[in-house]
Structure formats: structure tokens, C-alpha cells
C-alpha positions as CSV (number, residue, x, y, z in Angstrom):
1,X,0.0,0.0,0.0
2,X,1.5,3.4,-1.0
3,X,2.1,5.9,1.7
4,X,0.8,8.8,-0.2
5,X,-2.8,7.1,-0.2
6,X,-6.2,8.0,1.2
7,X,-6.6,4.4,2.0
8,X,-3.4,4.3,4.0
9,X,-4.0,7.4,6.0
10,X,-7.7,6.5,6.7
11,X,-6.5,3.1,8.0
12,X,-3.6,4.7,10.0
13,X,-5.8,7.4,11.4
14,X,-8.8,5.3,12.3
15,X,-6.5,2.8,14.0
16,X,-4.6,5.3,15.9
17,X,-7.8,6.9,17.0
18,X,-9.3,3.6,17.9
19,X,-6.3,2.7,19.9
20,X,-6.1,6.0,21.7
21,X,-9.7,5.9,22.5
22,X,-9.6,2.3,24.0
23,X,-6.3,3.1,25.8
24,X,-7.9,6.3,27.4
25,X,-10.9,4.3,28.4
26,X,-8.8,1.5,29.8
27,X,-6.7,4.1,31.9
28,X,-9.9,5.7,33.1
29,X,-11.6,2.3,34.0
30,X,-8.4,1.1,35.7
31,X,-8.0,4.2,37.8
32,X,-11.6,4.0,38.7
33,X,-11.3,0.4,39.6
34,X,-8.4,1.3,41.9
35,X,-10.3,3.9,43.4
36,X,-13.2,1.7,44.2
37,X,-10.8,-1.2,45.4
38,X,-9.1,1.2,47.9
39,X,-12.6,2.0,49.2
40,X,-13.4,-1.9,49.4
41,X,-10.2,-2.4,51.1
42,X,-10.5,0.3,53.5
43,X,-14.1,-0.8,54.1
44,X,-12.7,-4.2,54.9
45,X,-10.0,-3.0,57.3
46,X,-12.6,-1.2,59.3
47,X,-15.0,-4.0,59.3
48,X,-12.4,-6.4,60.3
49,X,-11.4,-4.0,63.3
50,X,-14.9,-3.7,64.5
51,X,-15.6,-7.4,64.1
52,X,-12.6,-8.3,66.2
53,X,-13.6,-5.7,68.8
54,X,-17.1,-7.4,69.1
55,X,-15.6,-11.0,69.5
56,X,-13.2,-9.6,72.2
57,X,-15.9,-8.0,74.2
58,X,-18.2,-11.2,74.1
59,X,-15.2,-13.5,74.7
60,X,-12.3,-11.6,76.5
61,X,-8.8,-13.0,76.8
62,X,-8.0,-14.0,80.3
63,X,-5.5,-11.8,81.8
64,X,-3.4,-14.7,83.0
65,X,-2.3,-15.4,79.4
66,X,1.4,-14.2,79.1
67,X,1.6,-14.8,75.4
68,X,-0.7,-13.2,72.8
69,X,-3.0,-15.3,71.0
70,X,-2.1,-16.0,67.4
71,X,-4.8,-16.6,64.9
72,X,-3.8,-18.9,62.0
73,X,-4.2,-17.9,58.5
74,X,-4.8,-20.8,56.0
75,X,-2.3,-21.2,53.2
76,X,-4.0,-22.0,49.9
77,X,-1.8,-23.9,47.5
78,X,-4.2,-23.7,44.7
79,X,-4.3,-20.1,43.7
80,X,-7.3,-20.5,41.6
81,X,-5.7,-18.7,38.4
82,X,-7.0,-21.5,36.0
83,X,-10.2,-22.1,37.9
84,X,-13.5,-20.8,37.1
85,X,-15.4,-18.6,39.6
86,X,-17.6,-21.6,40.5
87,X,-14.6,-23.9,41.1
88,X,-12.9,-21.4,43.3
89,X,-15.8,-21.5,45.8
90,X,-15.2,-25.2,46.4
91,X,-11.8,-24.5,48.0
92,X,-11.1,-24.3,51.5
93,X,-10.4,-20.7,51.4
94,X,-9.8,-17.7,49.2
95,X,-6.3,-16.6,47.8
96,X,-7.0,-13.2,49.1
97,X,-8.1,-14.4,52.7
98,X,-4.7,-13.8,54.2
99,X,-4.0,-10.3,52.8
100,X,-5.3,-8.4,55.9
101,X,-3.1,-8.5,59.1
102,X,-4.4,-7.5,62.6
103,X,-3.3,-6.8,66.2
104,X,-5.2,-6.4,69.5
105,X,-3.6,-4.4,72.3
106,X,-5.4,-4.0,75.7
107,X,-3.5,-1.2,77.4
108,X,0.1,-1.7,76.6
109,X,-0.3,-5.5,76.3
110,X,-0.4,-7.3,73.0
111,X,-3.3,-9.8,73.5
112,X,-4.0,-11.2,69.8
113,X,-2.6,-11.0,66.5
114,X,-2.9,-12.8,63.1
115,X,-0.3,-15.2,61.8
116,X,0.7,-13.0,58.9
117,X,1.3,-9.9,61.3
118,X,5.0,-10.7,62.0
119,X,6.1,-7.7,59.9
120,X,3.3,-5.6,61.2
121,X,4.1,-2.0,61.3
122,X,4.4,-0.1,64.4
123,X,0.8,1.1,65.1
124,X,-0.5,4.6,65.6
125,X,-2.8,5.0,68.5
126,X,-5.1,7.6,66.6
127,X,-8.2,6.3,65.3
128,X,-8.6,6.3,61.5
129,X,-6.6,5.4,58.5
130,X,-2.9,5.8,58.2
131,X,-0.2,5.3,55.7
132,X,2.9,4.0,57.2
133,X,6.3,3.1,55.8
134,X,8.4,0.6,57.7
135,X,11.3,-1.4,56.1
136,X,10.7,0.2,52.8
137,X,7.4,-1.2,52.8
138,X,4.1,1.0,52.5
139,X,1.2,-0.1,54.7
140,X,-2.3,1.2,54.9
141,X,-3.6,0.8,58.5
142,X,-6.8,1.3,60.5
143,X,-6.9,2.1,64.1
144,X,-10.1,1.5,66.2
145,X,-10.3,2.2,70.0
146,X,-12.9,0.7,72.4
147,X,-12.6,3.1,75.5
148,X,-14.7,0.8,77.8
149,X,-12.2,-1.9,77.6
150,X,-9.0,0.2,76.9
151,X,-8.8,-1.8,73.7
152,X,-7.1,-0.8,70.4
153,X,-7.6,-2.7,67.4
154,X,-5.1,-2.4,64.5
155,X,-5.7,-3.7,60.9
156,X,-3.1,-3.2,58.1
157,X,-2.7,-4.2,54.5
158,X,0.5,-3.9,52.4
159,X,0.1,-1.3,49.5
160,X,1.9,-3.7,47.0
161,X,-0.8,-6.4,47.8
162,X,-3.4,-4.0,46.8
163,X,-1.5,-3.1,43.7
164,X,-1.2,-6.7,42.9
165,X,-5.0,-6.8,42.4
166,X,-4.8,-3.5,40.4
167,X,-2.4,-5.2,37.9
168,X,-4.7,-8.0,37.4
169,X,-7.4,-5.3,36.7
170,X,-5.1,-3.5,34.3
171,X,-4.3,-6.7,32.4
172,X,-8.1,-7.4,32.1
173,X,-8.6,-3.9,30.6
174,X,-5.4,-4.2,28.3
175,X,-5.8,-7.9,27.0
176,X,-9.0,-7.3,25.2
177,X,-7.6,-4.2,23.4
178,X,-4.6,-6.3,22.5
179,X,-6.7,-9.3,21.1
180,X,-9.0,-7.0,19.4
181,X,-6.7,-4.5,17.7
182,X,-5.8,-7.1,14.7
183,X,-9.4,-8.2,13.9
184,X,-10.7,-4.6,14.3
185,X,-7.8,-3.3,12.1
186,X,-8.6,-6.0,9.3
187,X,-12.4,-5.1,9.6
188,X,-11.6,-1.3,9.2
189,X,-9.5,-2.2,6.2
190,X,-12.3,-4.1,4.6
191,X,-14.9,-1.3,5.4
192,X,-12.5,1.3,3.9
193,X,-12.0,-0.7,0.9
194,X,-15.7,-1.1,0.4
195,X,-16.3,2.6,1.0
196,X,-13.6,3.6,-1.5
197,X,-14.7,1.1,-4.2
198,X,-16.8,3.7,-5.9
199,X,-13.7,6.0,-6.2
200,X,-11.9,3.0,-7.9
201,X,-14.7,2.6,-10.3
202,X,-14.6,6.2,-11.2
203,X,-10.8,6.0,-11.6
204,X,-11.2,3.1,-14.0
205,X,-13.9,4.8,-16.0
206,X,-11.8,7.8,-16.6
207,X,-8.8,5.5,-17.3
208,X,-10.6,3.8,-20.0
209,X,-11.6,6.9,-21.9
210,X,-10.2,7.2,-25.4
211,X,-10.7,10.3,-27.8
212,X,-13.1,8.2,-29.8
213,X,-15.2,7.4,-26.5
214,X,-15.8,10.5,-24.6
215,X,-19.4,9.8,-23.5
216,X,-20.4,10.8,-20.0
217,X,-19.8,8.5,-16.9
218,X,-23.0,7.5,-15.2
219,X,-22.2,5.6,-12.1
220,X,-24.3,5.4,-8.9
221,X,-21.8,7.3,-6.7
222,X,-22.1,8.4,-3.0
223,X,-23.2,12.0,-2.7
224,X,-19.7,13.2,-2.0
225,X,-18.4,11.8,-5.2
226,X,-21.3,13.0,-7.4
227,X,-19.9,16.6,-7.8
228,X,-16.6,15.1,-9.1
229,X,-18.5,13.1,-11.6
230,X,-20.5,16.0,-12.8
231,X,-17.3,18.0,-13.1
232,X,-15.5,15.1,-15.0
233,X,-18.6,14.9,-17.2
234,X,-18.6,18.7,-18.0
235,X,-14.8,18.3,-18.8
236,X,-15.6,15.6,-21.2
237,X,-18.3,17.4,-22.8
238,X,-15.9,20.3,-23.3
239,X,-13.2,18.0,-24.9
240,X,-15.6,16.4,-27.1
241,X,-16.9,19.6,-28.2
242,X,-13.5,21.0,-28.8
243,X,-12.4,17.9,-30.9
244,X,-15.6,18.1,-32.9
245,X,-14.7,21.9,-33.7
246,X,-11.0,20.9,-34.5
247,X,-12.2,18.3,-36.9
248,X,-14.9,20.3,-38.5
249,X,-12.2,23.1,-38.9
250,X,-9.6,21.0,-40.4
251,X,-12.2,19.5,-42.7
252,X,-13.6,22.9,-43.8
253,X,-10.2,24.5,-44.2
254,X,-8.9,21.7,-46.2
255,X,-11.9,22.0,-48.4
256,X,-11.7,25.7,-48.8
257,X,-7.9,25.6,-49.5
258,X,-8.1,23.0,-52.1
259,X,-10.1,25.2,-54.6
260,X,-7.8,28.3,-54.8
261,X,-4.8,25.8,-54.8
262,X,-6.2,24.0,-57.8
263,X,-7.1,27.4,-59.5
264,X,-3.5,28.6,-58.8
265,X,-2.0,25.4,-60.2
266,X,-4.2,25.7,-63.4
267,X,-3.3,29.4,-64.0
268,X,0.4,28.4,-63.4
269,X,0.2,25.8,-66.0
270,X,-1.5,28.2,-68.3
271,X,1.2,30.8,-67.9
272,X,3.9,28.2,-68.6
273,X,2.3,27.3,-71.9
274,X,1.1,31.0,-72.8
275,X,2.9,32.7,-75.9
276,X,0.4,35.8,-76.2
277,X,1.1,38.7,-74.1
278,X,-2.5,39.2,-73.3
279,X,-2.8,35.5,-72.1
280,X,0.3,36.0,-69.9
281,X,-1.1,39.1,-68.4
282,X,-4.5,37.3,-67.7
283,X,-2.7,34.4,-66.0
284,X,-0.7,36.6,-63.9
285,X,-3.5,38.6,-62.9
286,X,-5.6,35.4,-61.9
287,X,-2.7,34.2,-59.8
288,X,-2.3,37.5,-58.1
289,X,-6.1,37.6,-57.3
290,X,-6.1,34.0,-56.2
291,X,-3.1,34.7,-54.0
292,X,-4.7,37.6,-52.4
293,X,-7.8,35.6,-51.7
294,X,-5.9,32.7,-50.3
295,X,-3.8,35.0,-48.1
296,X,-7.2,36.5,-46.7
297,X,-8.4,33.0,-46.0
298,X,-5.3,32.0,-44.2
299,X,-5.3,35.1,-42.1
300,X,-9.0,34.3,-41.1
301,X,-8.2,30.7,-40.4
302,X,-5.3,32.1,-37.9
303,X,-7.7,34.4,-36.4
304,X,-10.1,31.8,-35.8
305,X,-7.3,29.3,-34.2
306,X,-6.2,32.2,-31.8
307,X,-9.7,33.0,-30.8
308,X,-10.4,29.4,-30.0
309,X,-7.6,29.4,-27.4
310,X,-8.5,33.0,-26.0
311,X,-10.2,32.6,-22.6
312,X,-10.6,36.1,-21.4
313,X,-10.3,39.4,-23.5
314,X,-8.7,42.4,-22.2
315,X,-11.7,44.5,-21.4
316,X,-11.9,48.4,-20.9
317,X,-14.8,50.9,-21.2
318,X,-15.3,51.8,-25.0
319,X,-17.6,54.7,-26.3
320,X,-19.8,52.9,-29.0
321,X,-19.8,56.1,-31.2
322,X,-16.0,56.1,-31.4
323,X,-15.9,52.4,-32.1
324,X,-18.2,52.7,-35.0
325,X,-16.5,55.7,-36.6
326,X,-12.9,54.0,-36.3
327,X,-14.6,50.9,-37.9
328,X,-16.0,52.7,-40.7
329,X,-12.8,54.5,-41.5
330,X,-11.3,51.1,-41.9
331,X,-13.6,50.0,-44.9
332,X,-12.5,50.0,-48.5
333,X,-13.5,53.4,-50.2
334,X,-15.5,51.6,-52.7
335,X,-17.8,50.1,-50.0
336,X,-18.1,53.5,-48.2
337,X,-19.3,55.1,-51.7
338,X,-21.5,52.0,-52.5
339,X,-24.3,52.5,-50.1
340,X,-25.9,55.5,-48.3
341,X,-24.9,55.3,-44.5
342,X,-27.5,56.4,-41.7
343,X,-26.1,56.7,-38.3
344,X,-28.2,57.2,-35.2
345,X,-25.9,56.9,-32.5
346,X,-26.3,57.6,-28.6
347,X,-23.1,59.2,-27.7
348,X,-23.6,58.3,-24.0
349,X,-23.5,54.6,-24.7
350,X,-20.4,52.8,-23.7
351,X,-19.4,49.0,-23.7
352,X,-17.1,46.8,-21.9
353,X,-14.6,44.9,-24.0
354,X,-11.5,44.6,-26.0
355,X,-11.3,47.5,-28.4
356,X,-9.1,45.7,-31.1
357,X,-11.5,42.7,-31.0
358,X,-14.6,44.7,-31.1
359,X,-13.2,46.9,-33.9
360,X,-12.8,43.5,-36.0
361,X,-16.5,42.7,-35.2
362,X,-17.9,46.1,-36.4
363,X,-15.6,46.2,-39.5
364,X,-16.9,42.7,-40.4
365,X,-20.5,43.4,-39.8
366,X,-20.3,46.9,-41.7
367,X,-18.3,45.3,-44.6
368,X,-21.0,42.6,-45.1
369,X,-23.8,45.0,-44.6
370,X,-22.4,47.2,-47.4
371,X,-21.0,44.3,-49.6
372,X,-24.4,42.5,-49.7
373,X,-26.3,45.8,-50.3
374,X,-27.3,46.9,-53.8
375,X,-25.6,50.0,-55.3
376,X,-27.3,53.2,-53.9
377,X,-28.7,51.0,-51.1
378,X,-29.1,52.0,-47.5
379,X,-27.1,50.8,-44.4
380,X,-28.7,52.1,-41.0
381,X,-26.8,51.8,-37.9
382,X,-28.5,52.5,-34.4
383,X,-27.3,52.4,-30.8
384,X,-29.3,52.3,-27.6
385,X,-29.6,50.8,-24.1
386,X,-32.0,48.0,-22.8
387,X,-33.2,47.1,-19.3
388,X,-30.7,44.5,-18.9
389,X,-27.7,46.8,-18.7
390,X,-26.8,46.0,-22.3
391,X,-25.9,48.1,-25.4
392,X,-27.9,47.2,-28.5
393,X,-26.4,47.9,-31.9
394,X,-28.7,47.6,-34.7
395,X,-27.4,47.2,-38.3
396,X,-29.8,47.1,-41.2
397,X,-29.3,47.0,-45.0
398,X,-31.6,46.7,-48.0
399,X,-31.4,44.2,-50.8
400,X,-32.4,40.7,-51.6
401,X,-31.6,38.6,-48.7
402,X,-31.9,34.9,-49.5
403,X,-29.6,33.5,-46.9
404,X,-30.7,31.2,-44.2
405,X,-30.5,33.5,-41.1
406,X,-30.1,30.2,-38.7
407,X,-26.9,29.3,-40.3
408,X,-25.4,32.7,-40.6
409,X,-22.4,32.6,-38.2
410,X,-21.4,29.0,-39.1
411,X,-17.9,28.6,-40.5
412,X,-17.6,28.5,-44.4
413,X,-21.4,29.0,-44.8
414,X,-22.2,31.0,-47.8
415,X,-25.3,31.1,-49.8
416,X,-25.1,29.8,-53.4
417,X,-26.2,33.2,-54.9
418,X,-23.4,34.9,-53.3
419,X,-20.4,32.7,-54.3
420,X,-19.4,35.5,-56.7
421,X,-18.9,37.8,-53.8
422,X,-15.3,37.8,-52.3
423,X,-14.9,36.1,-49.0
424,X,-14.8,32.6,-47.5
425,X,-17.7,32.6,-45.0
426,X,-15.4,33.0,-41.9
427,X,-16.2,36.7,-41.2
428,X,-19.4,36.2,-39.4
429,X,-18.0,33.1,-37.6
430,X,-15.2,35.3,-36.2
431,X,-17.5,37.9,-35.2
432,X,-20.0,35.5,-33.3
433,X,-16.8,34.1,-31.4
434,X,-15.6,37.4,-30.3
435,X,-19.1,38.4,-29.0
436,X,-19.5,35.3,-27.2
437,X,-16.1,36.0,-25.6
438,X,-17.5,39.2,-24.3
439,X,-20.7,37.6,-22.7
440,X,-22.8,39.1,-25.6
441,X,-25.0,37.9,-28.5
442,X,-25.7,38.4,-32.1
443,X,-28.9,37.5,-34.2
444,X,-30.0,37.9,-37.6
445,X,-33.4,38.5,-39.1
446,X,-34.8,39.6,-42.5
447,X,-36.4,43.0,-42.6
448,X,-39.2,44.7,-44.7
449,X,-36.7,46.2,-47.0
450,X,-35.8,42.7,-48.1
451,X,-32.5,43.3,-46.3
452,X,-31.1,41.8,-43.2
453,X,-31.0,43.1,-39.5
454,X,-28.2,42.4,-37.4
455,X,-28.8,43.0,-33.6
456,X,-25.7,42.8,-31.4
457,X,-25.9,42.9,-27.5
458,X,-22.8,43.8,-25.5
459,X,-22.5,44.4,-21.6
460,X,-22.7,47.9,-20.7
461,X,-19.6,49.5,-19.1
462,X,-19.7,50.0,-15.5
463,X,-20.7,53.4,-14.4
464,X,-18.2,55.5,-12.5
465,X,-19.4,57.1,-9.2
């Protein structure tokens, strides 16, 4: 398993969290158990002392006894480590039976003690619990005084004996953790693998994609992975559309370049075999015109290629009147003289865009409006605002429009009746692309003068406060 892996970090993190949580719980349970055991042992010391005092009150030891009475403590050879709780109850005693030692003193005389009290600490004649260190051993003692009989009862227990039971409790807490870590880790690994299975399926689907198979991925994924699938599908859609555009562009460009190349080759052959000066001049003129047309076509193709890779234009505020006047000044004089120009411009209108690209738009649209109008026709240009913070530029011409308005703006589209007019059908495609880059729109419709209306909508420049 790779270290730089979600599965690895999940497995490591969950196991560490589980180990830490269980260890903390075990530590808390261990200390709580020790506290409760201390209380039980303390209660046992007090109970034993009071029980001994009652026994001595009911059965006093004769004063003639010179030696103290020693109470035997049974020695259990079978500690019961391998026995069940039921089997331990069948023994003659319990392994913890001899863990409490006691002494009884009447006045200054020791009258009774347990057999295991040979190392009993020096008692303190002060009622209550005491911790006494003697011979490097810590004892917990309880002193009980019966004033009617001048009797002191001392019970004691070594702290290390108490800790022995605490160690058993600690082992009982830690042992399940150690035994369960491996199966729990394996179970966690299987769960993580199952949970990450959809991610592996998504990765496999993406890895199997080829340029010929860019269809959308449709998997029943968890809620967290659905946005990733949607983003991948949008990316695949953009790639598919881009490849389709590239294929169409290559096919159309090849088709458009084939014809002028064939014409140039034909005129070159005529030139090589021409003997009449008039024929030579005609062939040279044809080659020159064909070269110009081909150069124009190549420039347009390069413009489209650049626009296809342009993501965001460099936008500034541009006065619409200035933009249109500059664009008109770039038209050939023969087109300016061909038609009557009517300009109805709102000087307060400003658009937000790239000045160079928008000049190309207006130049192409105005060029086409004049080019496809009859001689002495009219081209009308109007500008205004609408309610959507947009600037409207309406360009109308007169003539005999036969083009399909729904196909205008498609690359290389030209109506059959307009094939004699110079151009390759790329101008409006460039216009449409530039306007879309500016978050605008362009539409075409036939008008009552048998001409064409072009409506361009572009975002209005922000107002300065």
C-alpha cells in the first residue's frame, strides 16, 4: 500500500484513533477500579477491626495469658488462576483471605494478632486510616479504639498487595484491546476498501476513456463523489466539443484551401504554356487575385485558431460612437461610396470589451452590410440601451436577402447566390466567437426592405461614481 494514499491514511488514522480511545477508556477504567478497590479494602479494614472488637468484647482473653493469641491464616496452595469462579468457591479458602493482618492491644499488652502480622508496622494510637512506611514497605492501616475496655484494634494491609489486584485489573483492561486490535484493523481495512470502491470505479472509468469514446460517466456514486463525476462529465463534454470543432475546422479548411490551390495550379500551367502577351497578363492577374484571396483565407483561419484558445479578453470601457466611426474608417472606399450610411448613435453609450477585437467585429459586420447591399442601397446603424444593462447595436441593410439566417455565423457558410462575392464565409464566424467571448449575443433576421437586420447585444460599461 502506497504511503501517499487516502486508504493508508484512513487506515492509520482510524486505528490510531481507536487505539487512543480504547487506551484512554482503559486508563480511566483502571484508575476508577483502583479507587473503588481502595474503598473496598478500606471498608474491609474497618469492618475487620470492628468485628474483632465485638468478638473480644463477648469473649475476653484471660489476663493470665502471658503470650498473645495467634490466629492462624490458612495457606491456599491452589491460587485458582486456572479455575472458574464456581470452582474457586469449592476450595477451603480464598487466595486473598490472608492479605489483611491485625493486632489487638489492651492497655500496653498485645493480646491477639494474626499469623501474617509478623512484619506488622508499628501501630499509631490515633483512630482512623494511616499510611505507614516501615522497612521500605508501605502499609495502609486502620486504628479502632474501644474506650470501655481500653482496647485498640489495628488492621493493616500492604500497598503492594493492593497493587497486585490492580495489576490484574489493568491486564484485564489491556488484554481485550490487544486481542481485538488485529481483527478490528482488518475489519476497518475491509470497510475502507468497500467505501472507496466507488472511487476506484470512477478512476477506472476515466482511465478507460479514449478520444473516440468521450461519453459521460454514469455511475451510482455516493453523495460526496457526485460533484466530482459532474465536473468530469462537464470536462469530457468540453473536450468532445473542442475535438468536434477541430475536426470540422480541419475538414472545412482543407476543403476551402483545395479550390484556390487548384485554381492557382491551373493558372500557373496556363502561364507556362502561354505565348500571347495578353494571355500571360491574364494568367498573372488571376494568380495575383487568387493569392490575395488565399492569403485572406489563411489570415482568417489563423484568427479563428487564436480566438479558439483565447479565454478572457482584455476589457475596458469603450464609447460605442467612437468604435463605430473607427470601424467605418477602415472600410474600403468603394464600399463606403457604394451605399448610403445612416447613423443614429447615442453618444452616452459605452460598452465593456476589448477595443481591437470589437473593431474587428464592427468592421466585419459593416463590411458585409455594404457588400451585400445593392448599389445606392441604405445601411442604417442605431445604438441604444435596454433594461438588462446591455448596449444594443442594430445594423440594417436593404437588398435581396436569400441566406438562411439560422446558419449565419457558421464557419464557411455562404449562400449559393453569393458565391461570386469575395470571401470564404469565415467573417461572421469570427464575429460570433468574439461576441461570445464578451458575454454578448448576435442575431440575424430579415427586414421589410428585403435586407438583413443584425442585432448585437454587449454588456454596458460599469458607471463611475
